[in-house]
N, C-alpha and C positions, 0 to 999 in steps of 0.2 A: 032076748035077755035084756035085763034091766040096764039102763044107761048109767055108766060109771060117774058121769057129770051131770049137775042139775042146773036148772035156769037161775041165773044171776050169780052163779058160783064163781068166785075169783080163782083164776087159773093161771098157769104158765104155758105159753104157746110156743111151739118151735117154728121158726121161720128162717130159711137159709141155714146158718150154722148157729143161730143164737136162740136164746129163750127169752121171751118178752112177756111182761104182765098183760093179762087180758081178763075179759069177763064173758061168761056164757050168756048170750041175750036170746037164744033160741035153741031148743033141742028138737032134732028132726030125725025121728025113728023112721026106718025103712023096712017093710016086711022082707025077711029073708036076707037082708043085707046090713052092713054095719051102720050104726047110728052116726049122723053128721051133726055138727055143732056150728052155729053162727057165733062167732066171737068178736068182741069189740076190744081193740087194743087201747089200753089206758093211756090218755093224753093225745089221741088221734081223732080226727074228725070221724063221723059216722060213715062217710064214703069209703073209708078204708077197712070197714068190717069185712070179714072173710069167713067162708064156710070151709071147715076143716074136718078131716076124719079124726076118730078118737086117738090114734096113735101119735097125733101131733101135740096132744094136750098132756099136761103134767099137773099133779096135785101140788099145791103150795106148802110142800113139806119143808123142813129144815134143810134136808139133803138137797132137794131140788133147788131151794133158793140159793144154797152155796154153789150148786153147779152154774146157776145162772150168772152169779158174780164171777165165778172162775172163767167162764166163757168170755164175759164182758172184758175181764182183765187181759185174757189172751189176745182179743181184737186190739186193745190198746197197745199191747206189747209188740205188735207187728210194726209199730213206728218207733219201737225203742222206749216207750213210756208205759209204766203201769199205773193206772189211776182208776178210781172207782167211776163207774158210768153213772152220771147223774140222772135222776128220774124226772119226767115231767109231771106237773100236777094234773088232776082230773079236768081242771078248768081251762087247760091249754087250748087255745083256739086253733093252732095248726102245728103240725110235727116239724118245726123248723128251729133254727137257732134263735136266741134272743135278738131283737131288732137292733140293739146296740152293737152286736158283734157280727151280725150277718151281712156279707157282702157276696151277692150272687153274681156269678160270671156268665158270660154269653154262653160258654160251653154247658153250664148247668141248665140253661134255658132250652138248649138244644135237646137235651135228654128229657127234661120235664117241661113240656109246654103246657101253658094254662096256669102256671103259678104254684102248682103243687109238686112236692118232692117226686122224683121219678122212680123211687124205689121204696114204695111204701107202706109197710105194715109193722113198724116196730118203734119203740121209744127212742127219741132222738136227743133232746137237750133239756136242760132245766128251763121250764116255761117262764119262771119268774125273772130270769136273767140277773138276779142279784149276786154278782160276784162269782158265778159258777164258771167252771172251765168247759171249753168245747170238747166234744168227742174227738178222740184220734181217729184218723182215717186208717182203715184197714186195706192192705194191698189186694188188688184184684187180680185174680189168676183164673183164666178160662182154660178148661181142659177140652183140648181138641179131640174129638172122637177119632178112632183109628181110621174108619172109612174116610173121614174128611182130610185126615193127614194124607192118606194116599192120593186124594183129589188135588190137594194143595201141592204136593210134589210133581204129580203128573202135569198139572197146569204150568208149574215152573219150567219143568224140562221142555214141554212142547213149545213154550213161547221164547224162551231164552236159548235153547240149544237146537231145537228143530226149526225155529223160525216159522212157527204156525200161529194162528189167531183164534181166540174164541169167536164163533159166529155172533154178529151183532146185527140188529137188536136181538137181545136174548129172549127166549120164551121157554119157561116163564121168566118174567122180569123180576127184579128185586122187589118192586112194588107188589106184584102178584104173590111172591113168596111170603112177603111180611103180612099181606092181607089174610093169606091162608093160615099163617101162624096165629093171627089174632082171632080168626074165626075158630080155630080149632082149640085154643087155649082160653081166650078171654071169655067166651060166651058160656063156658062151663064153670066159671068161677064168679066170685063177687068183685073181681078185679079187672073187668073189661076195660074200664077206663085207664087203668095202670098200663095194660098191654098196648092200648092205643097210643098212650104218650111215650112209651119205650119205642113202638114202631116209628112214631114221628121223629124221635131223637136219632134213631139210627139213619133214617132217610136224610136228615140234615147233615149228620157227619159225613156221610157218604157223598152228598153233594159238594161238600167243601174239601174233602180229602182225596177224591178220586184222582184229579189231575196231577196234584202235587206229590202223592204218597202211594197210590195204589196201582199205578200202571208200571209196566216194564218198558225199557227204552224202545224195544221193537214195536210196541203197541201205540206209539205216539201218534203216527200218522193216521192209524185207524180211528182213534179218538177224534182228532182234528176233522177228519173228513165227515165222520158221523155227525158231530154237533154243527158242522156248517152246512149239511145238506138241507135242502128246502123242505124235505119230508119230516126231518127230526129237529130242525133248529128250534130252540127254545123249550123243548120238552125236558121235564126233570129227568136227571141222569138215572134215577132209580127205575125209570120206565124203559131205559135202553140197555141197561147192564143186567147181569144175572147172578147166579150162585157163585161163579168163580170169583167175581170181584166182590161180592158180599162177604165170602169167606176171607179174603185178604183183609178187609176191613175189620172183621171180628178178631183176626189175629193181633192187630195192631191196636184195636180199641182200649184195652187196659192201659197202654201207655198213654193215650190221649186223655184218658179219664183221670190219671194221676194228677193233672194240673187242675182239676175241678175241685171246688170247695163243697165236698159232699160228705155228709156224716157217715160214720163207719157203718151204722146199721142200715142206712139208705144204700150204701155201696154193696152191702151183702145182698140185699133184695134184688138190686139191679143185676148183680152178678148171676143170681139164681135165674132171672128172667133171660139173660143172655145165654146162660148154659142150657136153658130150655130150647131156645131158638137153635143152637148147635145140635142138640139131640133131635129136634124136628127136621133139620137139614139132612142129618144122617139117615133118619128113617125114610126120607124121601129123596135120597141122593140121586137114584136112578132116573127120577122124574125131573128133579131140579137142575142138574148138571149137563152140559152138552156132551153128546155121545162121543164127540171127538173134535179136536181142533181142526181148522181148515187151513189148507195151504193158501197164501195170498196170491193176488194176480202178479204177472211179471213186472208191472209198472211199480207195484209196491216194493218188490224186491230190488228194482233198480234204485228206488229212493234210499233203500237200507244200504245198499253197496256204495252209493254216493256219500251218504252220511258217515260210513265206516272209513271211507277213503279220506274225506276232508277232515274228520276229527274222530279217530277211532276211540278216544277215551271220553267223548262228550256224553253228558247225560242231560238232555234238554228239559231240566225242570221236573224230572220224574224219578221217584225212588222206587226201587223194587220192593215188592210186597213181603218177600221172604229171602233171606240170604243163603248163599251156597252152603254156609256152615250149617244153617238150620235145617236144609234139605238133607244133609248128610246124616243128621241125627233124627230126622223126622219120625223114623220107625222105632227109635229107641226110647223117646221121651216126648213129653208134650211140646208142641211148637209154641214158643213164646216170643212175642215181638221184642226187638231190641231198640234202645234209644238211638236217635239220629241227631 
């Protein structure tokens, strides 16, 4: 069948939950299969070009243009403000805020290493910077697949109630899981670099958040013993921990990202990549998660009994990854991280 879109045709392209201005730069017919299109997002560098199927493209009709504006307004409204999304010019050097307004945080750099936006294929802000407003940020919400909710609850119960531990070091490790994810997703798209940057950001967040926010109280000694051992001292934490602790991070990550200065459309694309990771973990959950938690040695239980006796209410610098209230509702709704 003849392609519905032609070379150099201006189009609207769906990405995440938005519609964005783009241009068809290559038509790729495939015998017996649907035609693919290489699109360039207007106002973005060429390295953000993307190969998409036909169903993600829309003609630039009045109806579709109105839909684009309506979606943009809905994104802005998530922060209580309705405003028109400013469009970048074709000469825009990079999809970022105007230099006069842009203040990049360290957290931004953790998600987007190398100076490019971490979530990249959509128009961001007015490139001219002449009195334009910045985009409102859209709230990020990750939907935890049911199979992972069950894993999250089982992990919580095993550690906090049964006093068992995830066997460490994990196999596969978080590093291996993220590498497999990038291999499976990035190499089949034009966004291999984007997946690599998201992978680096997740690893950085995990390195910084694990000890302070992702361990249960009962796991404290296991963590300290592991990182102090001669065999594992100095190794990145992503090489020692596995899917259980990665899932805890993903539950909390939207809360952490709320503090970053990220454009609404960048946030949408990053959310899409994180959602892909969750689905990838769901698909491979039997391979990624430990078959069962392990009972610790007697000296470990003695440490725990001593800690409980000395200060039963103590929480030595560690916050649980999911609350008891969240566990009780985990099978009824999405598990969402709460502020602390």
